[in-house]
N, CA, C and O atoms as a GROMACS GRO file, in nm:
protein
  436
    1UNK      N    1  13.280 -14.735   7.625
    1UNK     CA    2  13.408 -14.702   7.549
    1UNK      C    3  13.374 -14.723   7.398
    1UNK      O    4  13.391 -14.674   7.286
    2UNK      N    5  13.293 -14.869   7.491
    2UNK     CA    6  13.273 -14.933   7.308
    2UNK      C    7  13.227 -14.863   7.220
    2UNK      O    8  13.279 -14.853   7.109
    3UNK      N    9  13.114 -14.798   7.259
    3UNK     CA   10  13.010 -14.719   7.166
    3UNK      C   11  13.098 -14.601   7.090
    3UNK      O   12  13.068 -14.529   6.995
    4UNK      N   13  13.219 -14.609   7.171
    4UNK     CA   14  13.279 -14.462   7.044
    4UNK      C   15  13.400 -14.516   6.996
    4UNK      O   16  13.487 -14.566   7.067
    5UNK      N   17  13.401 -14.501   6.845
    5UNK     CA   18  13.504 -14.483   6.735
    5UNK      C   19  13.622 -14.418   6.798
    5UNK      O   20  13.632 -14.310   6.855
    6UNK      N   21  13.746 -14.549   6.766
    6UNK     CA   22  13.893 -14.519   6.816
    6UNK      C   23  13.971 -14.394   6.821
    6UNK      O   24  14.060 -14.355   6.896
    7UNK      N   25  13.904 -14.334   6.708
    7UNK     CA   26  13.958 -14.199   6.648
    7UNK      C   27  13.885 -14.084   6.678
    7UNK      O   28  13.919 -13.974   6.636
    8UNK      N   29  13.755 -14.106   6.772
    8UNK     CA   30  13.644 -14.001   6.856
    8UNK      C   31  13.735 -13.846   6.850
    8UNK      O   32  13.852 -13.813   6.875
    9UNK      N   33  13.640 -13.790   6.812
    9UNK     CA   34  13.693 -13.643   6.798
    9UNK      C   35  13.543 -13.579   6.905
    9UNK      O   36  13.423 -13.595   6.883
   10UNK      N   37  13.623 -13.493   7.040
   10UNK     CA   38  13.538 -13.434   7.111
   10UNK      C   39  13.522 -13.281   7.080
   10UNK      O   40  13.637 -13.238   7.080
   11UNK      N   41  13.441 -13.186   7.054
   11UNK     CA   42  13.478 -13.084   7.101
   11UNK      C   43  13.359 -13.000   7.195
   11UNK      O   44  13.255 -12.947   7.157
   12UNK      N   45  13.412 -13.011   7.318
   12UNK     CA   46  13.352 -12.973   7.416
   12UNK      C   47  13.377 -12.912   7.529
   12UNK      O   48  13.422 -12.968   7.629
   13UNK      N   49  13.332 -12.712   7.514
   13UNK     CA   50  13.259 -12.689   7.377
   13UNK      C   51  13.311 -12.695   7.231
   13UNK      O   52  13.403 -12.771   7.201
   14UNK      N   53  13.266 -12.633   7.162
   14UNK     CA   54  13.270 -12.581   7.034
   14UNK      C   55  13.338 -12.502   7.048
   14UNK      O   56  13.295 -12.427   7.136
   15UNK      N   57  13.460 -12.458   6.998
   15UNK     CA   58  13.570 -12.297   6.959
   15UNK      C   59  13.673 -12.382   7.055
   15UNK      O   60  13.782 -12.382   6.999
   16UNK      N   61  13.678 -12.451   7.173
   16UNK     CA   62  13.742 -12.533   7.262
   16UNK      C   63  13.852 -12.571   7.173
   16UNK      O   64  13.856 -12.530   7.057
   17UNK      N   65  13.953 -12.658   7.231
   17UNK     CA   66  14.021 -12.716   7.215
   17UNK      C   67  13.969 -12.862   7.164
   17UNK      O   68  13.876 -12.888   7.240
   18UNK      N   69  13.983 -12.964   7.078
   18UNK     CA   70  13.922 -13.076   7.087
   18UNK      C   71  14.006 -13.200   7.135
   18UNK      O   72  14.127 -13.218   7.144
   19UNK      N   73  13.932 -13.255   7.155
   19UNK     CA   74  13.999 -13.391   7.226
   19UNK      C   75  14.014 -13.512   7.149
   19UNK      O   76  13.897 -13.548   7.139
   20UNK      N   77  14.071 -13.580   7.100
   20UNK     CA   78  14.076 -13.682   7.015
   20UNK      C   79  14.109 -13.799   7.106
   20UNK      O   80  14.173 -13.801   7.211
   21UNK      N   81  14.017 -13.946   7.002
   21UNK     CA   82  14.023 -14.082   7.033
   21UNK      C   83  13.996 -14.061   7.179
   21UNK      O   84  13.987 -13.961   7.250
   22UNK      N   85  13.983 -14.225   7.204
   22UNK     CA   86  13.929 -14.268   7.329
   22UNK      C   87  13.979 -14.205   7.437
   22UNK      O   88  13.908 -14.159   7.527
   23UNK      N   89  14.107 -14.200   7.434
   23UNK     CA   90  14.158 -14.141   7.542
   23UNK      C   91  14.156 -13.982   7.615
   23UNK      O   92  14.182 -13.952   7.732
   24UNK      N   93  14.122 -13.910   7.521
   24UNK     CA   94  14.036 -13.746   7.509
   24UNK      C   95  13.966 -13.767   7.560
   24UNK      O   96  13.960 -13.704   7.665
   25UNK      N   97  13.880 -13.845   7.541
   25UNK     CA   98  13.766 -13.866   7.551
   25UNK      C   99  13.738 -13.873   7.714
   25UNK      O  100  13.666 -13.804   7.786
   26UNK      N  101  13.851 -14.023   7.752
   26UNK     CA  102  13.833 -14.021   7.868
   26UNK      C  103  13.883 -13.896   7.955
   26UNK      O  104  13.818 -13.842   8.044
   27UNK      N  105  14.004 -13.863   7.914
   27UNK     CA  106  14.048 -13.738   8.070
   27UNK      C  107  13.910 -13.634   8.068
   27UNK      O  108  13.894 -13.578   8.176
   28UNK      N  109  13.817 -13.601   7.973
   28UNK     CA  110  13.721 -13.472   7.936
   28UNK      C  111  13.590 -13.561   8.059
   28UNK      O  112  13.507 -13.481   8.101
   29UNK      N  113  13.579 -13.651   8.092
   29UNK     CA  114  13.502 -13.696   8.160
   29UNK      C  115  13.551 -13.697   8.290
   29UNK      O  116  13.502 -13.633   8.384
   30UNK      N  117  13.663 -13.780   8.295
   30UNK     CA  118  13.805 -13.747   8.431
   30UNK      C  119  13.755 -13.625   8.447
   30UNK      O  120  13.682 -13.599   8.543
   31UNK      N  121  13.789 -13.530   8.350
   31UNK     CA  122  13.783 -13.365   8.454
   31UNK      C  123  13.646 -13.364   8.485
   31UNK      O  124  13.626 -13.342   8.604
   32UNK      N  125  13.569 -13.377   8.433
   32UNK     CA  126  13.430 -13.318   8.481
   32UNK      C  127  13.370 -13.377   8.593
   32UNK      O  128  13.267 -13.343   8.651
   33UNK      N  129  13.492 -13.522   8.630
   33UNK     CA  130  13.379 -13.573   8.739
   33UNK      C  131  13.473 -13.600   8.848
   33UNK      O  132  13.464 -13.702   8.918
   34UNK      N  133  13.593 -13.480   8.867
   34UNK     CA  134  13.658 -13.507   8.928
   34UNK      C  135  13.627 -13.435   9.090
   34UNK      O  136  13.594 -13.318   9.073
   35UNK      N  137  13.627 -13.460   9.191
   35UNK     CA  138  13.595 -13.443   9.313
   35UNK      C  139  13.558 -13.280   9.327
   35UNK      O  140  13.612 -13.177   9.289
   36UNK      N  141  13.435 -13.314   9.405
   36UNK     CA  142  13.302 -13.194   9.396
   36UNK      C  143  13.267 -13.171   9.266
   36UNK      O  144  13.200 -13.068   9.258
   37UNK      N  145  13.286 -13.227   9.156
   37UNK     CA  146  13.217 -13.246   9.036
   37UNK      C  147  13.097 -13.344   9.040
   37UNK      O  148  13.128 -13.460   9.068
   38UNK      N  149  12.950 -13.316   9.016
   38UNK     CA  150  12.893 -13.429   8.958
   38UNK      C  151  12.748 -13.414   8.847
   38UNK      O  152  12.651 -13.341   8.865
   39UNK      N  153  12.770 -13.496   8.745
   39UNK     CA  154  12.627 -13.423   8.662
   39UNK      C  155  12.558 -13.597   8.649
   39UNK      O  156  12.576 -13.712   8.691
   40UNK      N  157  12.468 -13.512   8.557
   40UNK     CA  158  12.364 -13.579   8.572
   40UNK      C  159  12.273 -13.510   8.407
   40UNK      O  160  12.237 -13.394   8.387
   41UNK      N  161  12.266 -13.566   8.364
   41UNK     CA  162  12.201 -13.512   8.211
   41UNK      C  163  12.049 -13.573   8.186
   41UNK      O  164  11.999 -13.685   8.196
   42UNK      N  165  12.013 -13.478   8.158
   42UNK     CA  166  11.851 -13.510   8.117
   42UNK      C  167  11.802 -13.539   7.946
   42UNK      O  168  11.703 -13.467   7.950
   43UNK      N  169  11.803 -13.564   7.880
   43UNK     CA  170  11.763 -13.565   7.753
   43UNK      C  171  11.616 -13.489   7.742
   43UNK      O  172  11.515 -13.532   7.797
   44UNK      N  173  11.622 -13.369   7.662
   44UNK     CA  174  11.517 -13.262   7.683
   44UNK      C  175  11.424 -13.344   7.483
   44UNK      O  176  11.307 -13.376   7.458
   45UNK      N  177  11.512 -13.344   7.420
   45UNK     CA  178  11.458 -13.347   7.265
   45UNK      C  179  11.612 -13.431   7.223
   45UNK      O  180  11.729 -13.426   7.260
   46UNK      N  181  11.522 -13.517   7.113
   46UNK     CA  182  11.650 -13.554   7.038
   46UNK      C  183  11.613 -13.594   6.876
   46UNK      O  184  11.545 -13.695   6.854
   47UNK      N  185  11.649 -13.532   6.794
   47UNK     CA  186  11.616 -13.589   6.628
   47UNK      C  187  11.759 -13.622   6.558
   47UNK      O  188  11.876 -13.587   6.543
   48UNK      N  189  11.668 -13.708   6.529
   48UNK     CA  190  11.753 -13.807   6.393
   48UNK      C  191  11.767 -13.757   6.266
   48UNK      O  192  11.680 -13.681   6.223
   49UNK      N  193  11.859 -13.786   6.199
   49UNK     CA  194  11.842 -13.775   6.058
   49UNK      C  195  12.016 -13.808   5.980
   49UNK      O  196  12.125 -13.760   6.012
   50UNK      N  197  11.985 -13.900   5.880
   50UNK     CA  198  12.060 -13.995   5.816
   50UNK      C  199  12.191 -14.044   6.006
   50UNK      O  200  12.157 -14.079   6.119
   51UNK      N  201  12.312 -14.020   5.952
   51UNK     CA  202  12.435 -14.068   6.045
   51UNK      C  203  12.426 -13.993   6.150
   51UNK      O  204  12.514 -14.024   6.231
   52UNK      N  205  12.328 -13.869   6.202
   52UNK     CA  206  12.360 -13.773   6.290
   52UNK      C  207  12.263 -13.731   6.389
   52UNK      O  208  12.164 -13.690   6.329
   53UNK      N  209  12.247 -13.723   6.535
   53UNK     CA  210  12.160 -13.704   6.620
   53UNK      C  211  12.182 -13.544   6.683
   53UNK      O  212  12.294 -13.496   6.702
   54UNK      N  213  12.067 -13.481   6.709
   54UNK     CA  214  12.098 -13.339   6.754
   54UNK      C  215  12.001 -13.363   6.896
   54UNK      O  216  11.888 -13.411   6.898
   55UNK      N  217  12.060 -13.327   6.980
   55UNK     CA  218  11.990 -13.340   7.155
   55UNK      C  219  12.023 -13.183   7.215
   55UNK      O  220  12.121 -13.109   7.211
   56UNK      N  221  11.858 -13.172   7.284
   56UNK     CA  222  11.897 -13.062   7.372
   56UNK      C  223  11.926 -13.111   7.520
   56UNK      O  224  11.857 -13.208   7.553
   57UNK      N  225  11.986 -13.078   7.586
   57UNK     CA  226  12.063 -13.151   7.722
   57UNK      C  227  12.045 -13.072   7.807
   57UNK      O  228  12.108 -12.968   7.787
   58UNK      N  229  11.979 -13.075   7.907
   58UNK     CA  230  11.945 -13.010   8.048
   58UNK      C  231  12.053 -13.068   8.114
   58UNK      O  232  12.046 -13.189   8.136
   59UNK      N  233  12.156 -13.003   8.152
   59UNK     CA  234  12.311 -13.100   8.262
   59UNK      C  235  12.238 -13.055   8.369
   59UNK      O  236  12.158 -12.966   8.340
   60UNK      N  237  12.242 -13.099   8.516
   60UNK     CA  238  12.243 -13.048   8.645
   60UNK      C  239  12.350 -13.155   8.698
   60UNK      O  240  12.358 -13.277   8.684
   61UNK      N  241  12.434 -13.054   8.768
   61UNK     CA  242  12.524 -13.082   8.850
   61UNK      C  243  12.587 -13.019   8.931
   61UNK      O  244  12.520 -12.921   8.960
   62UNK      N  245  12.712 -13.021   9.004
   62UNK     CA  246  12.778 -12.917   9.125
   62UNK      C  247  12.946 -12.910   9.045
   62UNK      O  248  13.022 -12.988   8.986
   63UNK      N  249  12.944 -12.795   9.077
   63UNK     CA  250  13.119 -12.772   9.002
   63UNK      C  251  13.164 -12.735   9.203
   63UNK      O  252  13.097 -12.688   9.295
   64UNK      N  253  13.277 -12.775   9.194
   64UNK     CA  254  13.353 -12.736   9.332
   64UNK      C  255  13.224 -12.745   9.447
   64UNK      O  256  13.197 -12.644   9.513
   65UNK      N  257  13.164 -12.844   9.462
   65UNK     CA  258  13.052 -12.839   9.547
   65UNK      C  259  12.906 -12.760   9.534
   65UNK      O  260  12.813 -12.782   9.613
   66UNK      N  261  12.897 -12.652   9.411
   66UNK     CA  262  12.817 -12.579   9.407
   66UNK      C  263  12.741 -12.668   9.314
   66UNK      O  264  12.782 -12.760   9.242
   67UNK      N  265  12.584 -12.605   9.338
   67UNK     CA  266  12.494 -12.657   9.192
   67UNK      C  267  12.491 -12.578   9.044
   67UNK      O  268  12.516 -12.459   9.026
   68UNK      N  269  12.466 -12.640   8.980
   68UNK     CA  270  12.479 -12.576   8.831
   68UNK      C  271  12.380 -12.635   8.756
   68UNK      O  272  12.344 -12.753   8.758
   69UNK      N  273  12.333 -12.535   8.684
   69UNK     CA  274  12.183 -12.598   8.547
   69UNK      C  275  12.240 -12.553   8.454
   69UNK      O  276  12.279 -12.437   8.474
   70UNK      N  277  12.271 -12.606   8.328
   70UNK     CA  278  12.275 -12.523   8.205
   70UNK      C  279  12.206 -12.608   8.084
   70UNK      O  280  12.173 -12.722   8.116
   71UNK      N  281  12.192 -12.587   8.011
   71UNK     CA  282  12.111 -12.635   7.872
   71UNK      C  283  12.257 -12.704   7.778
   71UNK      O  284  12.372 -12.692   7.820
   72UNK      N  285  12.227 -12.765   7.662
   72UNK     CA  286  12.335 -12.764   7.575
   72UNK      C  287  12.264 -12.822   7.472
   72UNK      O  288  12.165 -12.891   7.500
   73UNK      N  289  12.304 -12.802   7.337
   73UNK     CA  290  12.298 -12.825   7.258
   73UNK      C  291  12.415 -12.984   7.188
   73UNK      O  292  12.536 -12.979   7.211
   74UNK      N  293  12.382 -13.049   7.146
   74UNK     CA  294  12.497 -13.150   7.146
   74UNK      C  295  12.446 -13.206   6.989
   74UNK      O  296  12.330 -13.195   6.951
   75UNK      N  297  12.585 -13.284   6.887
   75UNK     CA  298  12.533 -13.351   6.769
   75UNK      C  299  12.652 -13.427   6.797
   75UNK      O  300  12.762 -13.406   6.848
   76UNK      N  301  12.574 -13.547   6.733
   76UNK     CA  302  12.654 -13.655   6.756
   76UNK      C  303  12.647 -13.747   6.585
   76UNK      O  304  12.543 -13.780   6.527
   77UNK      N  305  12.763 -13.765   6.547
   77UNK     CA  306  12.796 -13.839   6.449
   77UNK      C  307  12.837 -13.924   6.463
   77UNK      O  308  12.936 -13.937   6.535
   78UNK      N  309  12.754 -14.062   6.376
   78UNK     CA  310  12.797 -14.189   6.380
   78UNK      C  311  12.874 -14.262   6.244
   78UNK      O  312  12.857 -14.234   6.125
   79UNK      N  313  12.923 -14.318   6.278
   79UNK     CA  314  13.070 -14.397   6.179
   79UNK      C  315  12.959 -14.516   6.147
   79UNK      O  316  12.872 -14.571   6.215
   80UNK      N  317  13.001 -14.530   6.020
   80UNK     CA  318  12.986 -14.676   5.920
   80UNK      C  319  12.958 -14.797   5.982
   80UNK      O  320  12.878 -14.880   5.939
   81UNK      N  321  13.060 -14.812   6.136
   81UNK     CA  322  13.055 -14.937   6.178
   81UNK      C  323  12.970 -14.900   6.305
   81UNK      O  324  13.001 -14.939   6.417
   82UNK      N  325  12.859 -14.821   6.278
   82UNK     CA  326  12.747 -14.776   6.409
   82UNK      C  327  12.822 -14.732   6.540
   82UNK      O  328  12.770 -14.771   6.645
   83UNK      N  329  12.956 -14.642   6.550
   83UNK     CA  330  12.979 -14.612   6.689
   83UNK      C  331  13.000 -14.396   6.648
   83UNK      O  332  13.007 -14.333   6.542
   84UNK      N  333  13.002 -14.368   6.742
   84UNK     CA  334  13.001 -14.254   6.799
   84UNK      C  335  13.174 -14.190   6.765
   84UNK      O  336  13.270 -14.193   6.842
   85UNK      N  337  13.165 -14.122   6.588
   85UNK     CA  338  13.274 -14.062   6.583
   85UNK      C  339  13.322 -13.918   6.626
   85UNK      O  340  13.436 -13.880   6.650
   86UNK      N  341  13.208 -13.851   6.631
   86UNK     CA  342  13.260 -13.646   6.639
   86UNK      C  343  13.083 -13.627   6.740
   86UNK      O  344  12.972 -13.668   6.707
   87UNK      N  345  13.118 -13.567   6.838
   87UNK     CA  346  13.059 -13.534   6.910
   87UNK      C  347  13.082 -13.333   6.905
   87UNK      O  348  13.188 -13.277   6.935
   88UNK      N  349  12.989 -13.281   6.873
   88UNK     CA  350  13.027 -13.097   6.919
   88UNK      C  351  12.918 -13.069   6.995
   88UNK      O  352  12.808 -13.114   6.965
   89UNK      N  353  12.934 -13.014   7.071
   89UNK     CA  354  12.856 -12.939   7.232
   89UNK      C  355  12.835 -12.797   7.221
   89UNK      O  356  12.926 -12.714   7.226
   90UNK      N  357  12.723 -12.776   7.207
   90UNK     CA  358  12.716 -12.578   7.229
   90UNK      C  359  12.711 -12.556   7.360
   90UNK      O  360  12.630 -12.646   7.385
   91UNK      N  361  12.739 -12.498   7.485
   91UNK     CA  362  12.674 -12.396   7.578
   91UNK      C  363  12.783 -12.311   7.616
   91UNK      O  364  12.895 -12.309   7.564
   92UNK      N  365  12.734 -12.234   7.722
   92UNK     CA  366  12.803 -12.114   7.745
   92UNK      C  367  12.762 -12.144   7.943
   92UNK      O  368  12.665 -12.207   7.986
   93UNK      N  369  12.870 -12.077   8.025
   93UNK     CA  370  12.860 -12.143   8.137
   93UNK      C  371  12.699 -12.034   8.196
   93UNK      O  372  12.661 -11.922   8.160
   94UNK      N  373  12.642 -12.132   8.293
   94UNK     CA  374  12.580 -12.020   8.388
   94UNK      C  375  12.624 -11.878   8.458
   94UNK      O  376  12.735 -11.874   8.509
   95UNK      N  377  12.537 -11.757   8.464
   95UNK     CA  378  12.583 -11.667   8.519
   95UNK      C  379  12.629 -11.640   8.626
   95UNK      O  380  12.573 -11.643   8.736
   96UNK      N  381  12.744 -11.609   8.598
   96UNK     CA  382  12.851 -11.605   8.761
   96UNK      C  383  12.910 -11.708   8.755
   96UNK      O  384  12.947 -11.750   8.864
   97UNK      N  385  12.934 -11.768   8.670
   97UNK     CA  386  13.022 -11.898   8.698
   97UNK      C  387  13.090 -11.883   8.566
   97UNK      O  388  13.054 -11.833   8.460
   98UNK      N  389  13.246 -11.967   8.624
   98UNK     CA  390  13.295 -11.991   8.494
   98UNK      C  391  13.350 -12.087   8.465
   98UNK      O  392  13.384 -12.162   8.557
   99UNK      N  393  13.387 -12.133   8.292
   99UNK     CA  394  13.407 -12.327   8.304
   99UNK      C  395  13.519 -12.338   8.349
   99UNK      O  396  13.593 -12.240   8.346
  100UNK      N  397  13.563 -12.459   8.402
  100UNK     CA  398  13.713 -12.506   8.414
  100UNK      C  399  13.826 -12.458   8.270
  100UNK      O  400  13.801 -12.471   8.150
  101UNK      N  401  13.930 -12.412   8.321
  101UNK     CA  402  13.992 -12.377   8.207
  101UNK      C  403  14.053 -12.545   8.114
  101UNK      O  404  14.132 -12.540   8.019
  102UNK      N  405  14.008 -12.648   8.156
  102UNK     CA  406  14.055 -12.736   8.081
  102UNK      C  407  13.958 -12.710   7.940
  102UNK      O  408  13.998 -12.738   7.826
  103UNK      N  409  13.799 -12.640   7.978
  103UNK     CA  410  13.704 -12.659   7.881
  103UNK      C  411  13.715 -12.542   7.791
  103UNK      O  412  13.647 -12.531   7.689
  104UNK      N  413  13.809 -12.447   7.833
  104UNK     CA  414  13.809 -12.306   7.777
  104UNK      C  415  13.959 -12.329   7.670
  104UNK      O  416  13.927 -12.297   7.556
  105UNK      N  417  14.085 -12.368   7.676
  105UNK     CA  418  14.165 -12.346   7.601
  105UNK      C  419  14.102 -12.357   7.455
  105UNK      O  420  14.004 -12.424   7.424
  106UNK      N  421  14.174 -12.281   7.376
  106UNK     CA  422  14.139 -12.237   7.221
  106UNK      C  423  14.235 -12.297   7.136
  106UNK      O  424  14.352 -12.321   7.164
  107UNK      N  425  14.163 -12.324   7.013
  107UNK     CA  426  14.224 -12.380   6.931
  107UNK      C  427  14.354 -12.268   6.933
  107UNK      O  428  14.364 -12.181   7.019
  108UNK      N  429  14.454 -12.290   6.817
  108UNK     CA  430  14.540 -12.192   6.782
  108UNK      C  431  14.550 -12.286   6.614
  108UNK      O  432  14.551 -12.403   6.575
  109UNK      N  433  14.555 -12.168   6.567
  109UNK     CA  434  14.546 -12.151   6.411
  109UNK      C  435  14.677 -12.217   6.360
  109UNK      O  436  14.701 -12.221   6.239
   0.00000   0.00000   0.00000
Protein backbone atom coordinates (compact mmCIF):
# COMPACT_ATOMS: atom_id res chain seq x y z
CA UNK A 1 0.00 0.00 0.00
CA UNK A 2 3.03 2.28 0.44
CA UNK A 3 3.31 2.57 -3.36
CA UNK A 4 -0.10 4.24 -3.67
CA UNK A 5 -1.09 7.87 -3.10
CA UNK A 6 -3.54 8.47 -0.23
CA UNK A 7 -6.15 9.81 -2.65
CA UNK A 8 -5.67 7.13 -5.32
CA UNK A 9 -8.51 6.77 -7.81
CA UNK A 10 -9.22 3.32 -9.27
CA UNK A 11 -11.59 2.80 -12.18
CA UNK A 12 -11.76 -0.98 -12.42
CA UNK A 13 -13.23 -1.20 -14.99
CA UNK A 14 -13.57 2.20 -16.63
CA UNK A 15 -17.30 3.15 -16.68
CA UNK A 16 -17.85 1.54 -13.28
CA UNK A 17 -18.07 3.34 -9.98
CA UNK A 18 -14.57 4.63 -9.08
CA UNK A 19 -12.92 3.39 -5.90
CA UNK A 20 -11.30 6.32 -4.10
CA UNK A 21 -8.42 6.30 -1.61
CA UNK A 22 -6.40 3.45 -0.18
CA UNK A 23 -9.51 2.15 1.59
CA UNK A 24 -11.36 1.89 -1.75
CA UNK A 25 -8.37 0.16 -3.34
CA UNK A 26 -8.11 -2.31 -0.48
CA UNK A 27 -11.86 -3.10 -0.62
CA UNK A 28 -11.58 -3.74 -4.36
CA UNK A 29 -8.70 -6.17 -3.84
CA UNK A 30 -10.46 -7.86 -0.92
CA UNK A 31 -13.47 -8.43 -3.19
CA UNK A 32 -11.24 -9.80 -5.96
CA UNK A 33 -9.62 -12.32 -3.61
CA UNK A 34 -12.63 -13.41 -1.54
CA UNK A 35 -13.22 -17.15 -1.02
CA UNK A 36 -13.32 -19.00 -4.34
CA UNK A 37 -11.46 -16.21 -6.16
CA UNK A 38 -7.79 -16.22 -7.08
CA UNK A 39 -5.75 -14.14 -9.53
CA UNK A 40 -2.29 -14.18 -11.04
CA UNK A 41 -1.32 -11.47 -13.48
CA UNK A 42 1.10 -11.71 -16.36
CA UNK A 43 2.40 -8.48 -17.86
CA UNK A 44 2.49 -9.03 -21.62
CA UNK A 45 3.65 -5.53 -22.60
CA UNK A 46 4.37 -2.32 -20.72
CA UNK A 47 5.09 1.09 -22.22
CA UNK A 48 5.96 4.14 -20.15
CA UNK A 49 5.78 7.77 -21.16
CA UNK A 50 6.29 10.71 -18.79
CA UNK A 51 4.18 10.02 -15.67
CA UNK A 52 2.10 7.20 -17.21
CA UNK A 53 2.46 3.48 -17.82
CA UNK A 54 0.22 1.49 -20.14
CA UNK A 55 0.11 -2.27 -19.69
CA UNK A 56 -1.39 -5.20 -21.53
CA UNK A 57 -2.09 -7.72 -18.76
CA UNK A 58 -3.21 -11.33 -19.03
CA UNK A 59 -5.25 -12.18 -15.93
CA UNK A 60 -5.33 -15.86 -14.92
CA UNK A 61 -7.74 -16.65 -12.14
CA UNK A 62 -10.65 -18.41 -10.56
CA UNK A 63 -14.06 -16.91 -9.90
CA UNK A 64 -16.25 -18.99 -7.60
CA UNK A 65 -13.82 -21.83 -8.22
CA UNK A 66 -14.14 -21.69 -12.03
CA UNK A 67 -11.08 -20.92 -14.18
CA UNK A 68 -11.04 -17.51 -15.87
CA UNK A 69 -8.60 -15.89 -18.25
CA UNK A 70 -9.00 -12.38 -19.57
CA UNK A 71 -6.91 -9.65 -21.10
CA UNK A 72 -6.91 -6.11 -19.79
CA UNK A 73 -5.37 -2.80 -20.70
CA UNK A 74 -4.34 -0.84 -17.62
CA UNK A 75 -3.21 2.78 -17.42
CA UNK A 76 -1.29 3.94 -14.33
CA UNK A 77 -0.55 7.59 -13.51
CA UNK A 78 2.26 8.41 -11.09
CA UNK A 79 2.17 11.60 -8.98
CA UNK A 80 5.05 13.99 -8.21
CA UNK A 81 5.90 11.96 -5.07
CA UNK A 82 6.42 8.82 -7.19
CA UNK A 83 3.22 7.12 -5.98
CA UNK A 84 0.48 5.56 -8.08
CA UNK A 85 -2.32 8.14 -8.11
CA UNK A 86 -4.75 6.88 -10.76
CA UNK A 87 -5.44 3.47 -12.29
CA UNK A 88 -7.85 2.85 -15.17
CA UNK A 89 -8.53 -0.69 -16.38
CA UNK A 90 -10.26 -1.76 -19.57
CA UNK A 91 -11.62 -5.30 -19.81
CA UNK A 92 -14.70 -7.38 -20.50
CA UNK A 93 -15.63 -10.65 -18.81
CA UNK A 94 -14.92 -13.85 -20.75
CA UNK A 95 -17.76 -15.21 -22.90
CA UNK A 96 -20.52 -16.72 -20.82
CA UNK A 97 -19.38 -15.17 -17.53
CA UNK A 98 -20.60 -12.18 -15.57
CA UNK A 99 -18.53 -9.68 -13.65
CA UNK A 100 -19.12 -9.49 -9.93
CA UNK A 101 -21.84 -6.83 -9.35
CA UNK A 102 -19.28 -4.92 -7.24
CA UNK A 103 -17.40 -4.09 -10.44
CA UNK A 104 -20.52 -3.33 -12.51
CA UNK A 105 -21.80 -0.43 -10.43
CA UNK A 106 -22.33 2.48 -12.78
CA UNK A 107 -21.47 6.11 -12.21
CA UNK A 108 -24.42 8.39 -11.74
CA UNK A 109 -24.52 11.85 -13.30
